[in-house]
PyMOL CGO cylinders between C-alpha atoms (Angstrom):
from pymol import cmd
from pymol.cgo import CYLINDER

trace = [
    CYLINDER, -63.98, 37.60, -12.62, -64.44, 33.88, -13.00, 0.3, 1, 1, 1, 1, 1, 1,
    CYLINDER, -64.44, 33.88, -13.00, -62.49, 31.72, -15.43, 0.3, 1, 1, 1, 1, 1, 1,
    CYLINDER, -62.49, 31.72, -15.43, -64.55, 29.16, -17.35, 0.3, 1, 1, 1, 1, 1, 1,
    CYLINDER, -64.55, 29.16, -17.35, -63.88, 26.87, -20.30, 0.3, 1, 1, 1, 1, 1, 1,
    CYLINDER, -63.88, 26.87, -20.30, -65.83, 26.63, -23.53, 0.3, 1, 1, 1, 1, 1, 1,
    CYLINDER, -65.83, 26.63, -23.53, -66.86, 22.96, -23.87, 0.3, 1, 1, 1, 1, 1, 1,
    CYLINDER, -66.86, 22.96, -23.87, -66.73, 23.02, -27.68, 0.3, 1, 1, 1, 1, 1, 1,
    CYLINDER, -66.73, 23.02, -27.68, -63.23, 24.50, -28.05, 0.3, 1, 1, 1, 1, 1, 1,
    CYLINDER, -63.23, 24.50, -28.05, -61.70, 23.98, -24.61, 0.3, 1, 1, 1, 1, 1, 1,
    CYLINDER, -61.70, 23.98, -24.61, -60.68, 27.65, -24.63, 0.3, 1, 1, 1, 1, 1, 1,
    CYLINDER, -60.68, 27.65, -24.63, -60.71, 29.64, -21.41, 0.3, 1, 1, 1, 1, 1, 1,
    CYLINDER, -60.71, 29.64, -21.41, -62.99, 32.66, -21.17, 0.3, 1, 1, 1, 1, 1, 1,
    CYLINDER, -62.99, 32.66, -21.17, -63.76, 35.05, -18.35, 0.3, 1, 1, 1, 1, 1, 1,
    CYLINDER, -63.76, 35.05, -18.35, -67.10, 36.03, -16.80, 0.3, 1, 1, 1, 1, 1, 1,
    CYLINDER, -67.10, 36.03, -16.80, -67.70, 39.30, -14.94, 0.3, 1, 1, 1, 1, 1, 1,
    CYLINDER, -67.70, 39.30, -14.94, -70.71, 38.64, -12.71, 0.3, 1, 1, 1, 1, 1, 1,
    CYLINDER, -70.71, 38.64, -12.71, -71.05, 42.32, -11.79, 0.3, 1, 1, 1, 1, 1, 1,
    CYLINDER, -71.05, 42.32, -11.79, -71.45, 43.52, -15.36, 0.3, 1, 1, 1, 1, 1, 1,
    CYLINDER, -71.45, 43.52, -15.36, -72.78, 40.22, -16.75, 0.3, 1, 1, 1, 1, 1, 1,
    CYLINDER, -72.78, 40.22, -16.75, -70.20, 40.31, -19.54, 0.3, 1, 1, 1, 1, 1, 1,
    CYLINDER, -70.20, 40.31, -19.54, -67.73, 37.77, -20.90, 0.3, 1, 1, 1, 1, 1, 1,
    CYLINDER, -67.73, 37.77, -20.90, -64.40, 38.05, -22.69, 0.3, 1, 1, 1, 1, 1, 1,
    CYLINDER, -64.40, 38.05, -22.69, -61.87, 35.70, -24.28, 0.3, 1, 1, 1, 1, 1, 1,
    CYLINDER, -61.87, 35.70, -24.28, -59.05, 38.03, -23.18, 0.3, 1, 1, 1, 1, 1, 1,
    CYLINDER, -59.05, 38.03, -23.18, -57.64, 37.72, -19.66, 0.3, 1, 1, 1, 1, 1, 1,
    CYLINDER, -57.64, 37.72, -19.66, -58.95, 40.76, -17.78, 0.3, 1, 1, 1, 1, 1, 1,
    CYLINDER, -58.95, 40.76, -17.78, -56.51, 43.03, -16.08, 0.3, 1, 1, 1, 1, 1, 1,
    CYLINDER, -56.51, 43.03, -16.08, -57.50, 44.60, -12.77, 0.3, 1, 1, 1, 1, 1, 1,
    CYLINDER, -57.50, 44.60, -12.77, -59.07, 48.04, -12.86, 0.3, 1, 1, 1, 1, 1, 1,
    CYLINDER, -59.07, 48.04, -12.86, -57.02, 50.96, -11.52, 0.3, 1, 1, 1, 1, 1, 1,
    CYLINDER, -57.02, 50.96, -11.52, -57.63, 52.02, -7.92, 0.3, 1, 1, 1, 1, 1, 1,
    CYLINDER, -57.63, 52.02, -7.92, -60.90, 53.89, -7.52, 0.3, 1, 1, 1, 1, 1, 1,
    CYLINDER, -60.90, 53.89, -7.52, -62.53, 52.36, -10.63, 0.3, 1, 1, 1, 1, 1, 1,
    CYLINDER, -62.53, 52.36, -10.63, -65.53, 50.02, -10.68, 0.3, 1, 1, 1, 1, 1, 1,
    CYLINDER, -65.53, 50.02, -10.68, -67.14, 48.11, -13.55, 0.3, 1, 1, 1, 1, 1, 1,
    CYLINDER, -67.14, 48.11, -13.55, -70.94, 48.27, -13.78, 0.3, 1, 1, 1, 1, 1, 1,
    CYLINDER, -70.94, 48.27, -13.78, -73.62, 47.43, -16.33, 0.3, 1, 1, 1, 1, 1, 1,
    CYLINDER, -73.62, 47.43, -16.33, -76.63, 49.31, -17.63, 0.3, 1, 1, 1, 1, 1, 1,
    CYLINDER, -76.63, 49.31, -17.63, -80.09, 47.74, -17.37, 0.3, 1, 1, 1, 1, 1, 1,
    CYLINDER, -80.09, 47.74, -17.37, -79.64, 46.38, -20.91, 0.3, 1, 1, 1, 1, 1, 1,
    CYLINDER, -79.64, 46.38, -20.91, -76.27, 44.79, -20.04, 0.3, 1, 1, 1, 1, 1, 1,
    CYLINDER, -76.27, 44.79, -20.04, -73.83, 47.30, -21.55, 0.3, 1, 1, 1, 1, 1, 1,
    CYLINDER, -73.83, 47.30, -21.55, -70.65, 47.60, -19.48, 0.3, 1, 1, 1, 1, 1, 1,
    CYLINDER, -70.65, 47.60, -19.48, -69.44, 50.99, -18.26, 0.3, 1, 1, 1, 1, 1, 1,
    CYLINDER, -69.44, 50.99, -18.26, -66.88, 52.16, -15.73, 0.3, 1, 1, 1, 1, 1, 1,
    CYLINDER, -66.88, 52.16, -15.73, -67.14, 54.46, -12.71, 0.3, 1, 1, 1, 1, 1, 1,
    CYLINDER, -67.14, 54.46, -12.71, -64.18, 56.49, -11.45, 0.3, 1, 1, 1, 1, 1, 1,
    CYLINDER, -64.18, 56.49, -11.45, -64.97, 57.14, -7.79, 0.3, 1, 1, 1, 1, 1, 1,
    CYLINDER, -64.97, 57.14, -7.79, -61.95, 59.46, -7.46, 0.3, 1, 1, 1, 1, 1, 1,
    CYLINDER, -61.95, 59.46, -7.46, -63.20, 61.96, -10.06, 0.3, 1, 1, 1, 1, 1, 1,
    CYLINDER, -63.20, 61.96, -10.06, -66.90, 61.00, -9.86, 0.3, 1, 1, 1, 1, 1, 1,
    CYLINDER, -66.90, 61.00, -9.86, -67.03, 60.39, -13.62, 0.3, 1, 1, 1, 1, 1, 1,
    CYLINDER, -67.03, 60.39, -13.62, -68.12, 57.49, -15.82, 0.3, 1, 1, 1, 1, 1, 1,
    CYLINDER, -68.12, 57.49, -15.82, -66.75, 56.09, -19.05, 0.3, 1, 1, 1, 1, 1, 1,
    CYLINDER, -66.75, 56.09, -19.05, -67.82, 53.56, -21.67, 0.3, 1, 1, 1, 1, 1, 1,
    CYLINDER, -67.82, 53.56, -21.67, -64.13, 52.77, -22.26, 0.3, 1, 1, 1, 1, 1, 1,
    CYLINDER, -64.13, 52.77, -22.26, -62.22, 50.34, -20.05, 0.3, 1, 1, 1, 1, 1, 1,
    CYLINDER, -62.22, 50.34, -20.05, -59.59, 52.41, -18.22, 0.3, 1, 1, 1, 1, 1, 1,
]
cmd.load_cgo(trace, "trace")
């Protein structure tokens, strides 16, 4: 994650370069074994390498 600032409001926001997503909320780290990815159209999803499953919901 990278912290940036909106020039219009001065508010901090966060950029995930792996999933090409942004959020106003401070991101918390993913649990061990999880990885954030993005589909070809930019939708974020999550991979649990421990159980070899995926989820649309942030764990």
